[in-house]
Biotite code that builds the C-alpha atoms (Angstrom):
import biotite.structure as struc

atoms = struc.array([
    struc.Atom([82.205, 41.140, 48.506], chain_id="A", res_id=1, res_name="MET", atom_name="CA", element="C"),
    struc.Atom([82.897, 44.334, 50.488], chain_id="A", res_id=2, res_name="GLY", atom_name="CA", element="C"),
    struc.Atom([81.080, 45.587, 53.584], chain_id="A", res_id=3, res_name="ALA", atom_name="CA", element="C"),
    struc.Atom([79.080, 48.177, 51.632], chain_id="A", res_id=4, res_name="VAL", atom_name="CA", element="C"),
    struc.Atom([77.905, 45.615, 49.075], chain_id="A", res_id=5, res_name="GLU", atom_name="CA", element="C"),
    struc.Atom([76.805, 43.258, 51.858], chain_id="A", res_id=6, res_name="ARG", atom_name="CA", element="C"),
    struc.Atom([74.731, 46.014, 53.449], chain_id="A", res_id=7, res_name="ARG", atom_name="CA", element="C"),
    struc.Atom([73.272, 47.420, 50.229], chain_id="A", res_id=8, res_name="SER", atom_name="CA", element="C"),
    struc.Atom([69.633, 46.551, 49.657], chain_id="A", res_id=9, res_name="LEU", atom_name="CA", element="C"),
    struc.Atom([68.143, 46.133, 46.176], chain_id="A", res_id=10, res_name="ALA", atom_name="CA", element="C"),
    struc.Atom([64.722, 47.708, 46.642], chain_id="A", res_id=11, res_name="TRP", atom_name="CA", element="C"),
    struc.Atom([63.265, 48.339, 43.197], chain_id="A", res_id=12, res_name="ASP", atom_name="CA", element="C"),
    struc.Atom([62.659, 52.047, 42.620], chain_id="A", res_id=13, res_name="GLY", atom_name="CA", element="C"),
    struc.Atom([65.378, 53.311, 44.957], chain_id="A", res_id=14, res_name="CYS", atom_name="CA", element="C"),
    struc.Atom([69.089, 53.839, 44.331], chain_id="A", res_id=15, res_name="PHE", atom_name="CA", element="C"),
    struc.Atom([70.778, 54.405, 47.694], chain_id="A", res_id=16, res_name="ASN", atom_name="CA", element="C"),
    struc.Atom([69.551, 51.940, 50.318], chain_id="A", res_id=17, res_name="VAL", atom_name="CA", element="C"),
    struc.Atom([71.767, 50.389, 53.011], chain_id="A", res_id=18, res_name="ARG", atom_name="CA", element="C"),
    struc.Atom([71.130, 48.444, 56.193], chain_id="A", res_id=19, res_name="ASP", atom_name="CA", element="C"),
    struc.Atom([73.017, 49.987, 59.108], chain_id="A", res_id=20, res_name="LEU", atom_name="CA", element="C"),
    struc.Atom([73.714, 46.539, 60.517], chain_id="A", res_id=21, res_name="GLY", atom_name="CA", element="C"),
    struc.Atom([77.040, 44.742, 60.389], chain_id="A", res_id=22, res_name="GLY", atom_name="CA", element="C"),
    struc.Atom([79.250, 47.719, 61.280], chain_id="A", res_id=23, res_name="LEU", atom_name="CA", element="C"),
    struc.Atom([81.986, 47.251, 63.866], chain_id="A", res_id=24, res_name="GLU", atom_name="CA", element="C"),
    struc.Atom([81.783, 49.194, 67.118], chain_id="A", res_id=25, res_name="THR", atom_name="CA", element="C"),
    struc.Atom([84.779, 50.485, 69.042], chain_id="A", res_id=26, res_name="ALA", atom_name="CA", element="C"),
    struc.Atom([84.290, 47.784, 71.669], chain_id="A", res_id=27, res_name="SER", atom_name="CA", element="C"),
    struc.Atom([84.428, 44.993, 69.095], chain_id="A", res_id=28, res_name="GLY", atom_name="CA", element="C"),
    struc.Atom([80.686, 44.452, 68.731], chain_id="A", res_id=29, res_name="GLY", atom_name="CA", element="C"),
    struc.Atom([78.447, 44.838, 65.688], chain_id="A", res_id=30, res_name="ARG", atom_name="CA", element="C"),
    struc.Atom([75.455, 46.904, 64.782], chain_id="A", res_id=31, res_name="THR", atom_name="CA", element="C"),
    struc.Atom([72.204, 45.004, 64.426], chain_id="A", res_id=32, res_name="ARG", atom_name="CA", element="C"),
    struc.Atom([70.817, 44.092, 61.007], chain_id="A", res_id=33, res_name="ARG", atom_name="CA", element="C"),
    struc.Atom([67.244, 44.910, 59.933], chain_id="A", res_id=34, res_name="ALA", atom_name="CA", element="C"),
    struc.Atom([66.865, 47.485, 62.734], chain_id="A", res_id=35, res_name="ALA", atom_name="CA", element="C"),
    struc.Atom([67.529, 50.724, 60.820], chain_id="A", res_id=36, res_name="VAL", atom_name="CA", element="C"),
    struc.Atom([67.881, 51.305, 57.081], chain_id="A", res_id=37, res_name="VAL", atom_name="CA", element="C"),
    struc.Atom([69.049, 54.519, 55.404], chain_id="A", res_id=38, res_name="ARG", atom_name="CA", element="C"),
    struc.Atom([67.571, 55.330, 52.003], chain_id="A", res_id=39, res_name="ALA", atom_name="CA", element="C"),
    struc.Atom([66.721, 57.790, 49.304], chain_id="A", res_id=40, res_name="ASP", atom_name="CA", element="C"),
    struc.Atom([63.023, 58.564, 48.838], chain_id="A", res_id=41, res_name="ASN", atom_name="CA", element="C"),
    struc.Atom([61.223, 55.271, 49.423], chain_id="A", res_id=42, res_name="VAL", atom_name="CA", element="C"),
    struc.Atom([57.993, 56.708, 48.004], chain_id="A", res_id=43, res_name="ARG", atom_name="CA", element="C"),
    struc.Atom([59.565, 55.827, 44.627], chain_id="A", res_id=44, res_name="ARG", atom_name="CA", element="C"),
    struc.Atom([59.474, 52.111, 45.418], chain_id="A", res_id=45, res_name="LEU", atom_name="CA", element="C"),
    struc.Atom([57.630, 49.859, 43.027], chain_id="A", res_id=46, res_name="THR", atom_name="CA", element="C"),
    struc.Atom([55.293, 47.133, 44.286], chain_id="A", res_id=47, res_name="ALA", atom_name="CA", element="C"),
    struc.Atom([58.267, 44.765, 44.216], chain_id="A", res_id=48, res_name="ALA", atom_name="CA", element="C"),
    struc.Atom([60.348, 47.313, 46.105], chain_id="A", res_id=49, res_name="GLY", atom_name="CA", element="C"),
    struc.Atom([57.747, 47.636, 48.850], chain_id="A", res_id=50, res_name="TRP", atom_name="CA", element="C"),
    struc.Atom([57.507, 43.860, 49.054], chain_id="A", res_id=51, res_name="GLU", atom_name="CA", element="C"),
    struc.Atom([61.259, 43.743, 49.691], chain_id="A", res_id=52, res_name="ALA", atom_name="CA", element="C"),
    struc.Atom([61.070, 46.532, 52.290], chain_id="A", res_id=53, res_name="ALA", atom_name="CA", element="C"),
    struc.Atom([58.199, 44.878, 54.143], chain_id="A", res_id=54, res_name="LEU", atom_name="CA", element="C"),
    struc.Atom([60.034, 41.577, 53.979], chain_id="A", res_id=55, res_name="GLY", atom_name="CA", element="C"),
    struc.Atom([62.998, 43.314, 55.616], chain_id="A", res_id=56, res_name="HIS", atom_name="CA", element="C"),
    struc.Atom([60.737, 44.172, 58.550], chain_id="A", res_id=57, res_name="GLY", atom_name="CA", element="C"),
    struc.Atom([60.144, 47.850, 57.778], chain_id="A", res_id=58, res_name="VAL", atom_name="CA", element="C"),
    struc.Atom([57.073, 49.301, 59.493], chain_id="A", res_id=59, res_name="ARG", atom_name="CA", element="C"),
    struc.Atom([58.088, 52.917, 60.160], chain_id="A", res_id=60, res_name="ARG", atom_name="CA", element="C"),
    struc.Atom([59.448, 55.666, 57.897], chain_id="A", res_id=61, res_name="LEU", atom_name="CA", element="C"),
    struc.Atom([61.196, 58.736, 59.279], chain_id="A", res_id=62, res_name="VAL", atom_name="CA", element="C"),
    struc.Atom([60.819, 61.196, 56.402], chain_id="A", res_id=63, res_name="ASP", atom_name="CA", element="C"),
    struc.Atom([63.274, 64.111, 56.661], chain_id="A", res_id=64, res_name="LEU", atom_name="CA", element="C"),
    struc.Atom([62.156, 65.989, 53.548], chain_id="A", res_id=65, res_name="ARG", atom_name="CA", element="C"),
    struc.Atom([60.456, 69.362, 53.290], chain_id="A", res_id=66, res_name="PHE", atom_name="CA", element="C"),
    struc.Atom([56.699, 69.300, 53.642], chain_id="A", res_id=67, res_name="GLU", atom_name="CA", element="C"),
    struc.Atom([55.144, 68.431, 50.279], chain_id="A", res_id=68, res_name="ASN", atom_name="CA", element="C"),
    struc.Atom([58.612, 68.151, 48.717], chain_id="A", res_id=69, res_name="GLU", atom_name="CA", element="C"),
    struc.Atom([57.248, 65.882, 45.974], chain_id="A", res_id=70, res_name="GLU", atom_name="CA", element="C"),
    struc.Atom([53.517, 66.634, 45.577], chain_id="A", res_id=71, res_name="PRO", atom_name="CA", element="C"),
    struc.Atom([51.230, 63.825, 44.516], chain_id="A", res_id=72, res_name="GLY", atom_name="CA", element="C"),
    struc.Atom([53.510, 60.952, 45.404], chain_id="A", res_id=73, res_name="GLU", atom_name="CA", element="C"),
    struc.Atom([51.858, 57.660, 46.418], chain_id="A", res_id=74, res_name="PRO", atom_name="CA", element="C"),
    struc.Atom([51.327, 56.682, 50.038], chain_id="A", res_id=75, res_name="ASP", atom_name="CA", element="C"),
    struc.Atom([53.278, 53.741, 51.456], chain_id="A", res_id=76, res_name="PRO", atom_name="CA", element="C"),
    struc.Atom([51.470, 50.491, 52.270], chain_id="A", res_id=77, res_name="PRO", atom_name="CA", element="C"),
    struc.Atom([48.915, 50.863, 55.057], chain_id="A", res_id=78, res_name="GLU", atom_name="CA", element="C"),
    struc.Atom([50.997, 48.837, 57.529], chain_id="A", res_id=79, res_name="GLU", atom_name="CA", element="C"),
    struc.Atom([53.830, 51.393, 57.315], chain_id="A", res_id=80, res_name="VAL", atom_name="CA", element="C"),
    struc.Atom([53.711, 54.394, 59.670], chain_id="A", res_id=81, res_name="GLU", atom_name="CA", element="C"),
    struc.Atom([55.181, 57.709, 58.497], chain_id="A", res_id=82, res_name="VAL", atom_name="CA", element="C"),
    struc.Atom([56.820, 60.185, 60.871], chain_id="A", res_id=83, res_name="VAL", atom_name="CA", element="C"),
    struc.Atom([57.528, 63.387, 58.929], chain_id="A", res_id=84, res_name="ALA", atom_name="CA", element="C"),
    struc.Atom([60.158, 65.774, 60.311], chain_id="A", res_id=85, res_name="ILE", atom_name="CA", element="C"),
    struc.Atom([61.591, 68.368, 57.929], chain_id="A", res_id=86, res_name="SER", atom_name="CA", element="C"),
    struc.Atom([65.193, 68.409, 59.093], chain_id="A", res_id=87, res_name="LEU", atom_name="CA", element="C"),
    struc.Atom([65.994, 71.630, 57.214], chain_id="A", res_id=88, res_name="PHE", atom_name="CA", element="C"),
    struc.Atom([62.767, 73.373, 58.257], chain_id="A", res_id=89, res_name="GLY", atom_name="CA", element="C"),
    struc.Atom([60.943, 75.310, 55.537], chain_id="A", res_id=90, res_name="HIS", atom_name="CA", element="C"),
    struc.Atom([62.288, 75.353, 52.009], chain_id="A", res_id=91, res_name="HIS", atom_name="CA", element="C"),
    struc.Atom([63.945, 78.661, 51.159], chain_id="A", res_id=92, res_name="ASN", atom_name="CA", element="C"),
    struc.Atom([64.950, 79.087, 47.483], chain_id="A", res_id=93, res_name="PRO", atom_name="CA", element="C"),
    struc.Atom([67.441, 81.817, 48.419], chain_id="A", res_id=94, res_name="LEU", atom_name="CA", element="C"),
    struc.Atom([69.214, 79.469, 50.822], chain_id="A", res_id=95, res_name="THR", atom_name="CA", element="C"),
    struc.Atom([69.327, 76.785, 48.148], chain_id="A", res_id=96, res_name="THR", atom_name="CA", element="C"),
    struc.Atom([70.745, 79.237, 45.615], chain_id="A", res_id=97, res_name="SER", atom_name="CA", element="C"),
    struc.Atom([73.402, 80.493, 48.038], chain_id="A", res_id=98, res_name="ALA", atom_name="CA", element="C"),
    struc.Atom([74.452, 76.937, 48.837], chain_id="A", res_id=99, res_name="PHE", atom_name="CA", element="C"),
    struc.Atom([74.731, 76.141, 45.143], chain_id="A", res_id=100, res_name="GLY", atom_name="CA", element="C"),
    struc.Atom([76.986, 79.135, 44.614], chain_id="A", res_id=101, res_name="GLU", atom_name="CA", element="C"),
    struc.Atom([79.275, 78.040, 47.457], chain_id="A", res_id=102, res_name="ARG", atom_name="CA", element="C"),
    struc.Atom([79.513, 74.575, 45.928], chain_id="A", res_id=103, res_name="VAL", atom_name="CA", element="C"),
    struc.Atom([80.145, 76.040, 42.466], chain_id="A", res_id=104, res_name="ARG", atom_name="CA", element="C"),
    struc.Atom([83.110, 78.154, 43.573], chain_id="A", res_id=105, res_name="THR", atom_name="CA", element="C"),
    struc.Atom([84.625, 75.970, 46.310], chain_id="A", res_id=106, res_name="ALA", atom_name="CA", element="C"),
    struc.Atom([88.074, 74.482, 45.984], chain_id="A", res_id=107, res_name="ASP", atom_name="CA", element="C"),
    struc.Atom([87.134, 72.030, 48.741], chain_id="A", res_id=108, res_name="ASP", atom_name="CA", element="C"),
    struc.Atom([83.565, 70.766, 48.320], chain_id="A", res_id=109, res_name="ILE", atom_name="CA", element="C"),
    struc.Atom([83.834, 68.580, 51.429], chain_id="A", res_id=110, res_name="ALA", atom_name="CA", element="C"),
    struc.Atom([84.210, 71.639, 53.650], chain_id="A", res_id=111, res_name="SER", atom_name="CA", element="C"),
    struc.Atom([81.100, 73.269, 52.138], chain_id="A", res_id=112, res_name="VAL", atom_name="CA", element="C"),
    struc.Atom([78.973, 70.234, 52.907], chain_id="A", res_id=113, res_name="PHE", atom_name="CA", element="C"),
    struc.Atom([80.476, 69.929, 56.391], chain_id="A", res_id=114, res_name="ALA", atom_name="CA", element="C"),
    struc.Atom([79.746, 73.552, 57.215], chain_id="A", res_id=115, res_name="ALA", atom_name="CA", element="C"),
    struc.Atom([76.126, 73.103, 56.168], chain_id="A", res_id=116, res_name="GLY", atom_name="CA", element="C"),
    struc.Atom([75.666, 69.951, 58.235], chain_id="A", res_id=117, res_name="TYR", atom_name="CA", element="C"),
    struc.Atom([77.243, 71.592, 61.268], chain_id="A", res_id=118, res_name="ILE", atom_name="CA", element="C"),
    struc.Atom([74.917, 74.603, 60.908], chain_id="A", res_id=119, res_name="ARG", atom_name="CA", element="C"),
    struc.Atom([71.993, 72.188, 60.989], chain_id="A", res_id=120, res_name="THR", atom_name="CA", element="C"),
    struc.Atom([73.341, 70.513, 64.123], chain_id="A", res_id=121, res_name="LEU", atom_name="CA", element="C"),
    struc.Atom([73.885, 73.896, 65.764], chain_id="A", res_id=122, res_name="GLU", atom_name="CA", element="C"),
    struc.Atom([70.676, 75.669, 64.821], chain_id="A", res_id=123, res_name="HIS", atom_name="CA", element="C"),
    struc.Atom([68.119, 72.883, 64.311], chain_id="A", res_id=124, res_name="SER", atom_name="CA", element="C"),
    struc.Atom([68.670, 70.794, 67.434], chain_id="A", res_id=125, res_name="ARG", atom_name="CA", element="C"),
    struc.Atom([64.979, 70.332, 68.102], chain_id="A", res_id=126, res_name="GLU", atom_name="CA", element="C"),
    struc.Atom([64.319, 68.903, 64.637], chain_id="A", res_id=127, res_name="ARG", atom_name="CA", element="C"),
    struc.Atom([67.441, 66.739, 64.725], chain_id="A", res_id=128, res_name="VAL", atom_name="CA", element="C"),
    struc.Atom([66.435, 65.372, 68.125], chain_id="A", res_id=129, res_name="ALA", atom_name="CA", element="C"),
    struc.Atom([62.890, 64.705, 66.907], chain_id="A", res_id=130, res_name="ALA", atom_name="CA", element="C"),
    struc.Atom([64.221, 62.687, 63.962], chain_id="A", res_id=131, res_name="ALA", atom_name="CA", element="C"),
    struc.Atom([66.467, 60.550, 66.161], chain_id="A", res_id=132, res_name="VAL", atom_name="CA", element="C"),
    struc.Atom([63.684, 60.141, 68.733], chain_id="A", res_id=133, res_name="ALA", atom_name="CA", element="C"),
    struc.Atom([61.370, 58.870, 65.985], chain_id="A", res_id=134, res_name="ALA", atom_name="CA", element="C"),
    struc.Atom([63.783, 55.973, 65.488], chain_id="A", res_id=135, res_name="VAL", atom_name="CA", element="C"),
    struc.Atom([64.250, 55.372, 69.213], chain_id="A", res_id=136, res_name="ALA", atom_name="CA", element="C"),
    struc.Atom([60.495, 55.335, 69.822], chain_id="A", res_id=137, res_name="ASP", atom_name="CA", element="C"),
    struc.Atom([59.664, 52.806, 67.106], chain_id="A", res_id=138, res_name="GLY", atom_name="CA", element="C"),
    struc.Atom([58.583, 49.289, 67.978], chain_id="A", res_id=139, res_name="ASP", atom_name="CA", element="C"),
    struc.Atom([61.858, 47.473, 68.746], chain_id="A", res_id=140, res_name="PRO", atom_name="CA", element="C"),
    struc.Atom([60.603, 44.380, 66.916], chain_id="A", res_id=141, res_name="ALA", atom_name="CA", element="C"),
    struc.Atom([60.115, 46.318, 63.682], chain_id="A", res_id=142, res_name="GLU", atom_name="CA", element="C"),
    struc.Atom([62.464, 47.990, 61.220], chain_id="A", res_id=143, res_name="GLY", atom_name="CA", element="C"),
    struc.Atom([62.759, 51.741, 60.644], chain_id="A", res_id=144, res_name="VAL", atom_name="CA", element="C"),
    struc.Atom([63.798, 53.525, 57.453], chain_id="A", res_id=145, res_name="VAL", atom_name="CA", element="C"),
    struc.Atom([65.353, 56.989, 57.682], chain_id="A", res_id=146, res_name="VAL", atom_name="CA", element="C"),
    struc.Atom([65.176, 58.757, 54.339], chain_id="A", res_id=147, res_name="HIS", atom_name="CA", element="C"),
    struc.Atom([65.186, 62.064, 52.522], chain_id="A", res_id=148, res_name="CYS", atom_name="CA", element="C"),
    struc.Atom([65.330, 62.732, 48.766], chain_id="A", res_id=149, res_name="PHE", atom_name="CA", element="C"),
    struc.Atom([68.737, 61.250, 47.956], chain_id="A", res_id=150, res_name="ALA", atom_name="CA", element="C"),
    struc.Atom([69.635, 59.612, 51.274], chain_id="A", res_id=151, res_name="GLY", atom_name="CA", element="C"),
    struc.Atom([72.867, 61.595, 51.570], chain_id="A", res_id=152, res_name="LYS", atom_name="CA", element="C"),
    struc.Atom([72.613, 64.970, 53.343], chain_id="A", res_id=153, res_name="ASP", atom_name="CA", element="C"),
    struc.Atom([69.675, 65.020, 55.769], chain_id="A", res_id=154, res_name="ARG", atom_name="CA", element="C"),
    struc.Atom([69.813, 61.272, 56.192], chain_id="A", res_id=155, res_name="THR", atom_name="CA", element="C"),
    struc.Atom([73.583, 61.444, 56.578], chain_id="A", res_id=156, res_name="GLY", atom_name="CA", element="C"),
    struc.Atom([73.346, 63.829, 59.535], chain_id="A", res_id=157, res_name="ILE", atom_name="CA", element="C"),
    struc.Atom([70.831, 61.705, 61.422], chain_id="A", res_id=158, res_name="VAL", atom_name="CA", element="C"),
    struc.Atom([72.595, 58.427, 60.667], chain_id="A", res_id=159, res_name="VAL", atom_name="CA", element="C"),
    struc.Atom([75.941, 59.833, 61.819], chain_id="A", res_id=160, res_name="ALA", atom_name="CA", element="C"),
    struc.Atom([74.442, 60.727, 65.192], chain_id="A", res_id=161, res_name="LEU", atom_name="CA", element="C"),
    struc.Atom([72.884, 57.305, 65.627], chain_id="A", res_id=162, res_name="MET", atom_name="CA", element="C"),
    struc.Atom([76.029, 55.437, 64.662], chain_id="A", res_id=163, res_name="LEU", atom_name="CA", element="C"),
    struc.Atom([78.050, 57.717, 66.934], chain_id="A", res_id=164, res_name="GLY", atom_name="CA", element="C"),
    struc.Atom([75.731, 56.833, 69.808], chain_id="A", res_id=165, res_name="LEU", atom_name="CA", element="C"),
    struc.Atom([76.257, 53.153, 68.934], chain_id="A", res_id=166, res_name="ALA", atom_name="CA", element="C"),
    struc.Atom([80.023, 53.701, 69.361], chain_id="A", res_id=167, res_name="ASP", atom_name="CA", element="C"),
    struc.Atom([80.850, 53.057, 65.711], chain_id="A", res_id=168, res_name="VAL", atom_name="CA", element="C"),
    struc.Atom([84.286, 54.600, 64.970], chain_id="A", res_id=169, res_name="PRO", atom_name="CA", element="C"),
    struc.Atom([84.396, 57.853, 63.018], chain_id="A", res_id=170, res_name="ASP", atom_name="CA", element="C"),
    struc.Atom([86.231, 56.289, 60.070], chain_id="A", res_id=171, res_name="ALA", atom_name="CA", element="C"),
    struc.Atom([83.480, 53.707, 59.587], chain_id="A", res_id=172, res_name="ILE", atom_name="CA", element="C"),
    struc.Atom([80.713, 56.308, 59.885], chain_id="A", res_id=173, res_name="ILE", atom_name="CA", element="C"),
    struc.Atom([82.470, 58.505, 57.333], chain_id="A", res_id=174, res_name="ALA", atom_name="CA", element="C"),
    struc.Atom([82.918, 55.540, 54.975], chain_id="A", res_id=175, res_name="ALA", atom_name="CA", element="C"),
    struc.Atom([79.202, 54.737, 55.230], chain_id="A", res_id=176, res_name="ASP", atom_name="CA", element="C"),
    struc.Atom([78.376, 58.342, 54.335], chain_id="A", res_id=177, res_name="TYR", atom_name="CA", element="C"),
    struc.Atom([80.779, 58.282, 51.369], chain_id="A", res_id=178, res_name="ALA", atom_name="CA", element="C"),
    struc.Atom([79.190, 55.046, 50.139], chain_id="A", res_id=179, res_name="ALA", atom_name="CA", element="C"),
    struc.Atom([76.150, 57.084, 49.090], chain_id="A", res_id=180, res_name="SER", atom_name="CA", element="C"),
    struc.Atom([78.083, 58.621, 46.196], chain_id="A", res_id=181, res_name="GLY", atom_name="CA", element="C"),
    struc.Atom([77.455, 56.022, 43.461], chain_id="A", res_id=182, res_name="PRO", atom_name="CA", element="C"),
    struc.Atom([73.777, 55.587, 44.299], chain_id="A", res_id=183, res_name="GLY", atom_name="CA", element="C"),
    struc.Atom([73.083, 59.317, 44.351], chain_id="A", res_id=184, res_name="VAL", atom_name="CA", element="C"),
    struc.Atom([74.909, 59.711, 41.046], chain_id="A", res_id=185, res_name="GLU", atom_name="CA", element="C"),
    struc.Atom([72.726, 56.998, 39.483], chain_id="A", res_id=186, res_name="ALA", atom_name="CA", element="C"),
    struc.Atom([69.609, 58.597, 40.940], chain_id="A", res_id=187, res_name="LEU", atom_name="CA", element="C"),
    struc.Atom([70.653, 61.945, 39.486], chain_id="A", res_id=188, res_name="SER", atom_name="CA", element="C"),
    struc.Atom([71.179, 60.771, 35.897], chain_id="A", res_id=189, res_name="ALA", atom_name="CA", element="C"),
    struc.Atom([67.957, 62.427, 34.601], chain_id="A", res_id=190, res_name="PRO", atom_name="CA", element="C"),
    struc.Atom([68.862, 65.647, 36.459], chain_id="A", res_id=191, res_name="TRP", atom_name="CA", element="C"),
    struc.Atom([72.302, 65.626, 34.857], chain_id="A", res_id=192, res_name="PHE", atom_name="CA", element="C"),
    struc.Atom([70.768, 65.072, 31.428], chain_id="A", res_id=193, res_name="ALA", atom_name="CA", element="C"),
    struc.Atom([68.494, 68.097, 31.891], chain_id="A", res_id=194, res_name="ALA", atom_name="CA", element="C"),
    struc.Atom([71.363, 70.516, 32.607], chain_id="A", res_id=195, res_name="ALA", atom_name="CA", element="C"),
    struc.Atom([71.286, 73.374, 30.095], chain_id="A", res_id=196, res_name="GLU", atom_name="CA", element="C"),
    struc.Atom([75.019, 74.083, 30.085], chain_id="A", res_id=197, res_name="SER", atom_name="CA", element="C"),
    struc.Atom([78.333, 72.476, 30.905], chain_id="A", res_id=198, res_name="ASP", atom_name="CA", element="C"),
    struc.Atom([78.669, 74.793, 33.902], chain_id="A", res_id=199, res_name="ALA", atom_name="CA", element="C"),
    struc.Atom([75.293, 73.719, 35.244], chain_id="A", res_id=200, res_name="GLU", atom_name="CA", element="C"),
    struc.Atom([76.170, 70.055, 34.714], chain_id="A", res_id=201, res_name="LEU", atom_name="CA", element="C"),
    struc.Atom([79.414, 70.542, 36.625], chain_id="A", res_id=202, res_name="GLU", atom_name="CA", element="C"),
    struc.Atom([77.516, 72.148, 39.529], chain_id="A", res_id=203, res_name="LEU", atom_name="CA", element="C"),
    struc.Atom([75.023, 69.294, 39.639], chain_id="A", res_id=204, res_name="ARG", atom_name="CA", element="C"),
    struc.Atom([77.821, 66.729, 39.633], chain_id="A", res_id=205, res_name="ARG", atom_name="CA", element="C"),
    struc.Atom([79.441, 68.567, 42.538], chain_id="A", res_id=206, res_name="ARG", atom_name="CA", element="C"),
    struc.Atom([76.209, 68.736, 44.558], chain_id="A", res_id=207, res_name="ILE", atom_name="CA", element="C"),
    struc.Atom([75.678, 64.966, 44.484], chain_id="A", res_id=208, res_name="VAL", atom_name="CA", element="C"),
    struc.Atom([79.139, 64.098, 45.800], chain_id="A", res_id=209, res_name="GLN", atom_name="CA", element="C"),
    struc.Atom([79.554, 62.520, 49.242], chain_id="A", res_id=210, res_name="ALA", atom_name="CA", element="C"),
    struc.Atom([83.175, 63.235, 50.226], chain_id="A", res_id=211, res_name="PRO", atom_name="CA", element="C"),
    struc.Atom([84.614, 61.132, 53.035], chain_id="A", res_id=212, res_name="TYR", atom_name="CA", element="C"),
    struc.Atom([86.217, 64.268, 54.507], chain_id="A", res_id=213, res_name="GLY", atom_name="CA", element="C"),
    struc.Atom([82.826, 65.904, 54.972], chain_id="A", res_id=214, res_name="THR", atom_name="CA", element="C"),
    struc.Atom([81.725, 63.458, 57.624], chain_id="A", res_id=215, res_name="MET", atom_name="CA", element="C"),
    struc.Atom([85.176, 63.348, 59.214], chain_id="A", res_id=216, res_name="VAL", atom_name="CA", element="C"),
    struc.Atom([84.876, 67.098, 59.816], chain_id="A", res_id=217, res_name="ALA", atom_name="CA", element="C"),
    struc.Atom([81.306, 66.837, 61.123], chain_id="A", res_id=218, res_name="VAL", atom_name="CA", element="C"),
    struc.Atom([82.229, 64.068, 63.551], chain_id="A", res_id=219, res_name="LEU", atom_name="CA", element="C"),
    struc.Atom([85.244, 66.034, 64.766], chain_id="A", res_id=220, res_name="ALA", atom_name="CA", element="C"),
    struc.Atom([82.957, 69.000, 65.488], chain_id="A", res_id=221, res_name="TRP", atom_name="CA", element="C"),
    struc.Atom([80.483, 66.722, 67.234], chain_id="A", res_id=222, res_name="LEU", atom_name="CA", element="C"),
    struc.Atom([83.190, 65.272, 69.449], chain_id="A", res_id=223, res_name="ARG", atom_name="CA", element="C"),
    struc.Atom([85.218, 68.431, 70.141], chain_id="A", res_id=224, res_name="ASP", atom_name="CA", element="C"),
    struc.Atom([82.408, 70.983, 70.421], chain_id="A", res_id=225, res_name="THR", atom_name="CA", element="C"),
    struc.Atom([79.326, 69.037, 71.485], chain_id="A", res_id=226, res_name="ALA", atom_name="CA", element="C"),
    struc.Atom([80.959, 66.298, 73.572], chain_id="A", res_id=227, res_name="GLY", atom_name="CA", element="C"),
    struc.Atom([79.955, 63.463, 71.249], chain_id="A", res_id=228, res_name="GLY", atom_name="CA", element="C"),
    struc.Atom([76.688, 62.068, 69.927], chain_id="A", res_id=229, res_name="ALA", atom_name="CA", element="C"),
    struc.Atom([75.263, 61.109, 73.307], chain_id="A", res_id=230, res_name="GLY", atom_name="CA", element="C"),
    struc.Atom([75.951, 64.504, 74.873], chain_id="A", res_id=231, res_name="ALA", atom_name="CA", element="C"),
    struc.Atom([74.540, 66.294, 71.839], chain_id="A", res_id=232, res_name="TYR", atom_name="CA", element="C"),
    struc.Atom([71.324, 64.269, 71.889], chain_id="A", res_id=233, res_name="LEU", atom_name="CA", element="C"),
    struc.Atom([70.852, 64.711, 75.636], chain_id="A", res_id=234, res_name="ARG", atom_name="CA", element="C"),
    struc.Atom([71.289, 68.453, 75.276], chain_id="A", res_id=235, res_name="GLU", atom_name="CA", element="C"),
    struc.Atom([68.863, 68.433, 72.348], chain_id="A", res_id=236, res_name="ALA", atom_name="CA", element="C"),
    struc.Atom([66.189, 66.803, 74.495], chain_id="A", res_id=237, res_name="GLY", atom_name="CA", element="C"),
    struc.Atom([66.358, 63.015, 74.256], chain_id="A", res_id=238, res_name="LEU", atom_name="CA", element="C"),
    struc.Atom([65.836, 61.174, 77.531], chain_id="A", res_id=239, res_name="SER", atom_name="CA", element="C"),
    struc.Atom([68.177, 58.526, 78.916], chain_id="A", res_id=240, res_name="GLU", atom_name="CA", element="C"),
    struc.Atom([65.421, 55.986, 78.269], chain_id="A", res_id=241, res_name="GLU", atom_name="CA", element="C"),
    struc.Atom([65.280, 56.959, 74.602], chain_id="A", res_id=242, res_name="GLN", atom_name="CA", element="C"),
    struc.Atom([69.067, 56.803, 74.269], chain_id="A", res_id=243, res_name="LEU", atom_name="CA", element="C"),
    struc.Atom([69.089, 53.358, 75.871], chain_id="A", res_id=244, res_name="THR", atom_name="CA", element="C"),
    struc.Atom([66.330, 52.133, 73.549], chain_id="A", res_id=245, res_name="ARG", atom_name="CA", element="C"),
    struc.Atom([68.224, 53.450, 70.548], chain_id="A", res_id=246, res_name="LEU", atom_name="CA", element="C"),
    struc.Atom([71.472, 51.761, 71.573], chain_id="A", res_id=247, res_name="ARG", atom_name="CA", element="C"),
    struc.Atom([69.572, 48.516, 72.154], chain_id="A", res_id=248, res_name="THR", atom_name="CA", element="C"),
    struc.Atom([68.005, 48.797, 68.696], chain_id="A", res_id=249, res_name="ARG", atom_name="CA", element="C"),
    struc.Atom([71.312, 49.507, 67.021], chain_id="A", res_id=250, res_name="LEU", atom_name="CA", element="C"),
    struc.Atom([73.811, 47.213, 68.756], chain_id="A", res_id=251, res_name="VAL", atom_name="CA", element="C"),
    struc.Atom([73.795, 43.430, 68.957], chain_id="A", res_id=252, res_name="GLU", atom_name="CA", element="C"),
    struc.Atom([73.995, 41.935, 72.440], chain_id="A", res_id=253, res_name="THR", atom_name="CA", element="C"),
])
């Protein structure tokens, strides 16, 4: 069984759930299990899915989606706290359309995703910092889920920063990002089936990809331009105490 399979969590109702524990750090350590989980939209969980999440220790959700992204969805169990931070700000249909056109025409999809993630890191530092702080400030004895709609883009940005702070090597962070591909494809099956043309289906299949090279490029920017995850998060507003708490949450001692 591979590393991804060992970290994958079968929570009924979701498609792309992984524990961030069990990853090697550059110093030879390991990330801590049941401390942080990355996921697609956990509001889709069935009763059995929530039972599994609660059994995993989850008591806080950091929801990175747009406000009211899925109207009318059920609340989580009462013992689960929700911290909502729209990582991409307010939804803008024109921005979404322009992004889709770049994906449609790109020879290198990985570079399109990377450019978008880097723009978020450059221009949305306050929201990015708030999302990471919401993990750092959680009860250290309880688990935190970071999620968006598919668990790939918004979640991928935040998870990359946290794993970078935990001193996980770039190649492992990029592999964890790329591991979202199959789950997001399974999640998207009804969306694919609703495509009205072959061209639209091709676009949708491109949008759900999680190329390894995307995160390699983002991490290179983070290191070369921002000085690394720790420097970025300090500049964005996290305190040394928060960074220490986050490292303690993430890394086994």
